[in-house]
N, C-alpha and C positions, 0 to 999 in steps of 0.2 A: 948278621941283616936279618930282619925279620921275611920273612916269602908274605909279598902279593894277596892276599883273599880275593878269589876269585867269585864272581858274582853270581847273585843267586838265580840257580836255573830259568824263575819267570822273567828276567831281565832279560837273556839270551834265546826270548822267544819273539821272528818279527811282530812287530807289528803290523797292527787289521788294516785292512787296503782302506785307505779312502773315501773307494770309491764305493766299496761296501755297507761304509757305515752310512752313505747322503741315499742311498738306496734305502737302507733298510729302516735310518729317523724317517722318510719320506713315507713306507710303507708303515708306517706305526699309527701314522698320523695319517694318514688313509685309514687306518680300520676305525678308529676315531675316532673321524667326523663321521663315517660311516652311523657309527656303533648313536651317534645320537641323533641322529639325522628324523625329522618325523617324514610323517606318509605327502607331504605336501614341498615339501623340501624333493624327498625322493620325482613326484612328479614333475617339479621345472628341471632336475637334475635331464630326466629321460629327455625331459622336451628339447633344452639346452643341447643335447649330444647329439639329437636327431636332427633339428634344425644348419647345427657343422653340419653331421654325413650328409645334408640336401646341400646346404652348399657346396659343397663339393664338388658332391657330384656332378650338376650342373654347370658348374665351374668344366667340369671335365665335359662334361656332352657339351657345352658353347663351344669346347675351342678342336674340339674329334669337329663340329660341322664346319667351324671354320675353316679348319683345316683342309677338309676335305673339297668346300666352294671352293679358296685360293688358290689351292694346286689346281684343278680343273679350268679354272681363267686364266689359271701361267699356262698349260700347256693351249687354252685355245687361242685365245688374243692374242700374249705375250711369246708365243713357238719357243717356249724353254722344251728340253725333252722331256722323254718319261721319267730322267733318272734326277734331272738339275731345279724339275718343279715343285719337289721338294723343300728345292731351299727359301723359297718365298710367302710359301707359309708357316712355318718357323721363324722366319725375319718378325714378320708382321706376330702373330700370337706370342710366340719364345719376347718378343721385347717389351711385349703387353705386360705380360707374366712373370719374366724379370723384375722391371722397374714397379710393378706393382708390390711386389715381395721388400724388395727396396721401401716403399712410401708407408710399405704394413711397421717396418721393424721400427725407423720418423719417428712412427706414426705412437709406439708406444712407447716413445721414450714422450711424449707431447707435446714436438712437432708437428706441422703444414706438410713442410717437404711441398710447397706448393710450384720452384721448377719444374720437379720431377710430376707430381698431381697433371699436369700440363702439358709432357709429354706425350706422358699416359691420355690423356682427353684426345693430345690429336688422334695418334696412333689410335687411338677405341676409334673416332671419328673415319679416318680413314677404313677400318675396317668394315664399319658398314657401309660406307656410299658402295665399296668393292660384291660386300654379299647384296647388296639391294641391284646394282648390275647384273648378278645373272642371272634372271629372270627377268621375262616379258610380262606378266601380270603381277596384276596387284594380292590375288591369292597366292603366288610363288615367289616373290619379294617379301613378304610376308613370314617364310616358314625360310627363307631365308636369314631373317633379319628377328623373329626373336631370341632363337637359341644366343647368339653371337651380344643381342641386347639384353638376354638373362646373365653370361658370364659377365660382362663390364659392372652388370647390379650387384651381379653377388661381391663380387670385388671389391665395393664402394662400398659397399655393408662393412665388409672384414675391415675395413679400412677404420668407417666408421668407429665402432664402434671398440676394433682398438686403442683409439685414439681420449675416447670418452674415458674408456680403466683405463689407460693412463692417467690422466688428468683430473679420477676420482682418487686416485689411490697419490697421490700426491694435494692432494687439497687445494686445484685451479679448480675447480670444477665451480664453477657460477652455480646462483641456483638458481631456480625455475623462475621463468615468470610465471602468477598468478595467473587462469581463464578467465575470459570473459562470457556470462550467458551468450549462447547466440541470438537472445529476445536483444539484449542489450545493443548488439551492434548491430540485428535488425530496425526496434523502431528508435532506437539517438546511439545512430552513427557517430557524427562528430565528437558528443560528450564518451563516446567508449575508445575511442581511435584517438580524444587529449587523455582519458586514465591509463590504458594500457601502456602508451610513451614515460606517461610520467613514474608505470612503472619498472617497465626495460634501461627507462635513462638516467632512475636516481637511487632504485635502490629499495625500493616500496618496493614489501612483498603482500598486499593485501588490497582488494578495490576497496576497501572502504577506507583502508588510510589514502590509495588517490583519491578519492570523492572526500573526503577533510580536503587534503591539499587544496584541492582542484576551488573551493569554496573561498576557501582563503583567500587564494590569492586574486579570486574575481574579487573580494568583498577589499583588499589593502589594493588592489586595483583602478578598484570603484574612488573609491575617499584621493589615492592620487590625483585621478580628472577632475574631482570634485576641488582640490586642492590648487590649480593647476589651471582655474577656466576650460575646463570642460577639455578635454584636446590630451591625450595621451601621450601628442610626439610631443609636446613644451619639459614635458615632464625628465628632467635630466638620465644617466643613461645607467649611474651612481647611482641614482637615486631605485632605482629600477631592479638593481643586482642587489643592492643589500632589501628588498623586501623581500625578492622568492629567495638570499640566502638564510634570513630570517623567518621567514614560513618552511622551511623544509627543514631547518633545526629545530624548529618545534617540532615538528612533526614527528625529526628523531626519538626528542624524550618527550612526548606524550604518549609517542606506541610501541617505549621501549620495556622489550619483554622482566615480568617486578621475577623479582629474586635479586642475584645477586646484581652487584655495579654493572652495569654493560658497559664495554668497551665503549669508546667518542666513537660517534657518527661519522663522515664525511663533510659532514658541512658544520661540525665542531670547531676545528682550529679554526674556519673563517668565522664566523658570529663569530670568536674569544676576539677580532679582531676590528671590530666592525666598527665598535669607536675609534682607530682612525682613522678613518672614511668618511667622518661628519661632514668633515666643513675642507674645501679644496683648496687647494695653496695659491696664495696671493702674487702675485708677481711683482719682484721688487721696483722702483721709481729707478729709473732713466736716469742718472748721472749728468751732467753738465748740458743738458733738454729743458728749458722752462722753468730754472729753478726757481720762481714765482710759488709753479704748482708741483712744489716736492713737498709735498704735505703726510708728513706717518697716515695720516686719520685721512683715508683717500674723500670719503665722505663728506667732509670739511672743506674738502677745497674746492675754489671757484671755478665754476664751468672756462673754456679757453672762451677769450671777446669780453668778458666781466673782469669788474673790479670799483674797489671800494669807494665812493665818496672821499670819506674824513680819511684822514692820516690816521695813522698807525699810534696804539697807542704804546706807550713804552711806561720803564717802570714794573711796579705790578702791577700799574691798572687792569685786570680783567676783561677777559673782551663780550663788550654786553649784542647780543645777535638783534636786540629788538630796536636801537640808536644804531644802526649801522644800515647804509642806503647803497645799495647793487645794483650801480649804472651803467649799461652794457659801454663796448665805446664800439660807436659804427665801425665798421670800413670802410676805404677808400675807394674812390670810385676803380681803381684800376683793380683790385684787388676782392673785390667786393664777390662776382663769382666763382672766382677758382675755389675761397672761401667757406663758402655757401656751397657747393657739391658735395666739398668733404665734410666738412664736420655741423653739418643741417640736425643729423637726425641727433647726433648727440649734447646739440648746444638746443631745440627742441625741447627733448626734456627735460637738460636740468634747469633750467631757465621756466618750466612748470613746474619744480617741487619746488623753484625759488620765488616764483609767482605764489601758493600757499601759506610760504611763509614758515617752511618748516626743515629747518638746520640739525635737526637730532639725527642720529647713524640708524640706519632703516634699519630692518630688520635682513634672516637670510631670507625669507621668502619675499618679503617688499626687493631684498635684488636680484633674485633670480626672474621677476619678474617684470621692474627695468631693463633685467639683461635681455628677455627675450624680446622685451617692444622693443628695445636699442637694434635688435638682431633682425626683423619681422622688417622694422626701415629698414633695415642697409640691402637685406635682400629686395622692396618695389625699389631702391634705389638701383641698384645692380641689373633689375629690369629692364629700368626705364633708360640706361644709360645703351644695356646692350640693343633698343628695341635703338636708338637714338645710330649707333650702327650699322645694322641692320637698313634704316636707310644710305642712311650714308652709298654703305657698298650698293644699293640699287639704286639709285643716282650717280652712281660712276661706274656702273655699267653701261644704263642708258646708254651716258653718254660721249665714254667708250666703243660701242660698238656705232654710235651715228656721229662719226669720228670729230666730236666736236673738244674745247679744251677746260679737262681736269684742274679746272682751283680751287679755292674756296671763297670763294663771292661766288662765283657759278653752281656750286654748288648751295648754297646760301638759297640760291630764288629759288630752286625747286620747291611748290608747298606741301612734299613729303615730310621735308628736314623741317622740325618743329624751332630749329637753334638758330641763331644769328653769324653772322659767317667770324667772327671772333673765335666761338665756340665751335663752328669746322672746324678751322685749323686747328682746337688745341685737339679735338676728338682724333681727328688723323694724323697730327706726332703723338698721341698713343696707337694709336691703329698701329702703323708703323714701326714701336715702339714694342707691341705685343706681338709682331709679324703676320697682321690680316694684310697687308698691305707692302705694294711691292716698292722701296724708295725712288725709283721711277719714272712709279707712274703719276706724281703727282704734282703741278710745273707752281 
């Protein structure tokens, strides 16, 4: 058999230490970086090193000052022995330092560590109050508090700087908001605040772009107010949202950087789906109730209480609007008042439309105006009903205070109640159903 070939001498040598390789690579990288630094970079590096060293010096000074003060307080007021008095400042200051180190470690990962920061803030506040009580004069209190305050401020600065550096390395640091001039804040504070708010909330990067967006929003708002009888509250909510999205999307496309194809903005997908929100969905008619009103075209249906005077056409005879006489069906005296209380707003609106002789399908703006009028009429009707309920409650309270019988006829006799005894009975029944009156109060 052939003898095994011995490995070369180079392969038998031990591999170099990985730790040595790492330090060697870091040393070479540092030398290359230092070799290419300019004078300004060396100055920035020196200032950064001096700032870091000063920060740790201030932390040490604040720790030593607070340590001495809390130790004396523990001996004088806490009754600790000289040997055990070291435990109290170590518990205060040591806990703050250890927890602050944990917060800095989490901040280097880009996390907030809110619970640990809250605990550090509470312990720091307790340390400040303890040092404040160590002296009786204001000057003495300041000499005890200022070093501790610098100790806390330095740790907070380290936490903030570590988290900012981590977010910047991960690419999660948002761009800074553009700064407005002091003259704009002083001379026109409302508009300056509105522009700053647009830049902070909607990713607008320049005051000029924010000014353009604000002017466009104001112009579109005036147009919508003019289209809705000068009332901004009458404009539907989805129309307001649509207007805002369109203006912001237009600003994104108008102020996009030139050159390559820009990335889609945050309002691009919303603007692409705007046609889906143009017309709100109309609920389907309920089946089984009033089949004579179940017409697919809502605008050609006759209003409640109105019927055609002529017989319906049969076969292929077209429907002639001009030859149809709409005669209202007069309600009977028994159901006159309840039907008018609930159907008055819609009946009045549709009767007025029929008087104009227009049975054509109304436009979207006309429909919104009609619905707004109906809402206003319904609101006025509800307001009058609430006033009637309030008057009835006042009369019931007066009758109960004088130990008089409380019934519908007695309540209707009071001049404050503007309805008849029968209407009072109906209102009392409704108020009992709504829980406004107890069942055993009315006789």
